[in-house]
C-alpha positions, 0 to 999 in steps of 0.5 A: 749423071747428076754428080758429073753435071754438078761437078761440071757446074761447080768447075765452071762457077769457080772459073767464072769467079776466078775470071771476075776476081782477075778482072776486078784486080786489074781494074783496081790496079789500073785505077790506083796507078791513075790516082797515084799519077794524078796525086803526083801531078798535083804535088808537083804543081803545088811545089812549083807554085811554092817555089814561085812564091818563094822566089818572088818573096826573095826578090821582094826581100832584096828590093826592100833591103835595097830601099832600106839601104837607100833610105838609110844613106839618105838619112845619113846624108841629110844629117851630114848636111845639117 
């Protein structure tokens, strides 16, 4: 009788352990997917910020080149007048 009972206990213990492993696996999988999504969102935000900075830098560069060209023309004009 005790052999049957011990075997039954062992079976129940194994089933509980398997259930616990499945639960742990599903939780780890869920949290890892959430972390990957958060990381991807942060990467996207950083890329958008970088693009904005580059865009502003290119606009500034264009404005500076226009100013530089204007100042060059102004100096040329002043020399021509003298």
